[in-house]
C-alpha positions in Angstrom: 4.0 -13.7 -102.4 4.3 -17.3 -101.3 1.0 -19.1 -100.6 2.6 -22.2 -99.2 5.5 -24.6 -99.5 5.1 -28.3 -100.0 8.3 -29.6 -98.3 7.8 -33.1 -99.5 7.6 -32.3 -103.3 9.8 -29.2 -102.7 7.3 -26.9 -104.6 6.9 -23.3 -103.6 3.4 -22.1 -104.5 2.9 -18.4 -105.3 -0.1 -16.5 -104.2 -2.6 -14.3 -105.9 -0.5 -11.1 -105.4 1.8 -12.4 -108.1 -0.8 -12.4 -110.9 0.2 -9.9 -113.6 3.0 -8.6 -111.5 6.8 -8.3 -111.4 8.6 -10.0 -108.6 12.2 -9.9 -107.5 13.9 -13.3 -106.7 15.2 -11.8 -103.4 11.6 -11.2 -102.3 10.9 -14.9 -102.8 14.0 -15.8 -100.8 13.1 -13.4 -97.9 9.6 -14.8 -97.7 10.9 -18.4 -97.7 13.2 -17.5 -94.8 10.4 -16.0 -92.9 8.2 -19.0 -93.4 11.0 -21.3 -92.2 11.6 -19.2 -89.2 7.9 -19.1 -88.2 6.9 -22.7 -89.2 8.7 -25.3 -87.3 7.5 -28.1 -89.6 9.4 -26.5 -92.6 12.7 -26.5 -90.6 12.9 -30.2 -90.6 13.6 -30.2 -94.3 16.7 -29.0 -96.1 16.7 -25.3 -97.0 14.8 -24.7 -100.3 16.9 -22.0 -101.8 19.8 -19.6 -101.2 21.0 -16.2 -102.5 24.5 -15.8 -103.9 26.4 -13.0 -105.5 29.6 -11.0 -105.6 31.5 -14.1 -107.0 34.6 -13.4 -109.0 34.1 -13.4 -112.8 37.8 -12.8 -113.5 41.1 -13.8 -111.8 41.8 -10.3 -110.4 38.4 -10.1 -108.8 37.6 -6.7 -110.4 34.4 -8.1 -112.0 31.8 -9.8 -109.8 28.4 -11.3 -110.3 25.1 -9.7 -109.3 22.9 -11.3 -106.6 21.0 -14.4 -107.8 18.6 -17.0 -106.4 19.6 -20.7 -106.4 16.9 -23.3 -106.0 18.3 -26.3 -104.1 17.7 -30.1 -104.2 14.9 -30.1 -106.8 12.9 -27.2 -105.5 10.7 -25.5 -108.1 8.3 -22.6 -108.1 4.6 -23.0 -109.0 2.7 -20.0 -110.4 -0.6 -19.0 -108.9 -3.5 -21.1 -110.0 -5.7 -18.4 -111.6 -7.0 -17.5 -114.9 -4.3 -17.0 -117.5 -1.9 -14.3 -116.5 1.7 -13.0 -116.9 4.3 -13.3 -114.2 7.5 -11.2 -114.7 10.7 -12.2 -112.9 13.1 -9.3 -112.6 16.4 -11.0 -111.7 18.3 -14.2 -112.0 17.0 -17.6 -110.8 19.0 -20.8 -111.3 18.9 -24.3 -109.8 21.7 -26.4 -108.5 20.8 -29.0 -111.1 21.5 -26.7 -114.1 18.1 -25.0 -114.8 17.7 -21.3 -115.3 14.8 -18.8 -115.6 11.5 -20.2 -116.9 12.8 -23.8 -116.4 12.8 -23.2 -112.7 9.0 -22.9 -112.7 6.7 -25.9 -112.6 3.4 -25.3 -114.4 2.4 -29.0 -114.6 0.0 -28.7 -111.6 -2.0 -25.9 -113.2 -5.6 -26.6 -114.2 -6.3 -27.3 -117.9 -6.8 -24.0 -119.6 -4.8 -21.9 -117.1 -1.8 -20.6 -118.9 0.9 -18.6 -117.1 3.3 -16.7 -119.3 6.6 -16.2 -117.5 8.5 -13.2 -118.6 12.1 -13.8 -117.4 14.3 -10.7 -117.3 17.7 -11.6 -115.8 19.9 -8.7 -114.7 22.3 -7.5 -117.3 24.9 -6.2 -114.8 28.1 -7.1 -113.1 30.0 -5.4 -110.3 33.2 -3.8 -111.5 35.9 -2.6 -109.2 38.3 0.1 -110.4 41.6 0.6 -108.5 42.4 4.3 -108.4 45.6 4.0 -106.3 46.4 5.7 -103.0 44.5 3.1 -101.0 46.0 2.0 -97.8 44.6 -1.5 -98.2 46.8 -4.3 -99.4 45.5 -6.4 -102.3 44.8 -9.2 -99.8 42.8 -6.9 -97.5 40.8 -5.6 -100.5 40.0 -9.2 -101.7 38.9 -10.1 -98.2 36.3 -7.3 -98.3 34.7 -8.9 -101.3 34.3 -12.3 -99.6 32.1 -10.8 -96.9 28.9 -10.3 -99.1 29.5 -13.8 -100.6 29.7 -15.4 -97.2 26.5 -13.6 -96.0 24.5 -14.7 -99.0 25.5 -18.3 -98.5 24.4 -18.5 -94.9 21.6 -21.1 -94.6 19.1 -21.4 -91.9 19.0 -24.6 -89.8 
C-alpha cells in the first residue's frame, strides 16, 4: 500500500496496489508502523500519524467516536503516480492542522495529465453505550474501561 515515505517532506507515497481500489485508513497506519519498525532511518523522525478513537462525544461518555487516522506535523499522502484513476478512502482521515479527507492528500507532485479522483467516505457511526442496570461496576470503573482503547490508539513508536 505504501511505496515509500519521504521523511524530510513528510510525504507518504502510495503504491500501485491502491489504483482503483478502496483503502482503510487503519491499513495505512499499520503499514507506516511496520516501515518505521523495519527501517531505522525513519525512526529518527517524528512519527507521521496516529490512530485515535473511542473519545467521548457527550459528558456522560455514552457516545464515543469511531477510530480515525490523524496525520501529524504536516504529513500528507501522495496518490500513486499512474494513469488517471480513482482512490476510495473508507474511513476518517484528519490532520493535526485542521484538514480532513481529500485535503489530506497531496496531488501536486503528480505528472501533468495524471488525475486521481479521491472518493472520501468517512464512517457515519458512533459507539453508543446503553446502561441496562444490574452491573457490578461503578460509574468510575465503567468510564476507566473506555479510556483503555483511547490510550492504546495514542501510543506512538519511538
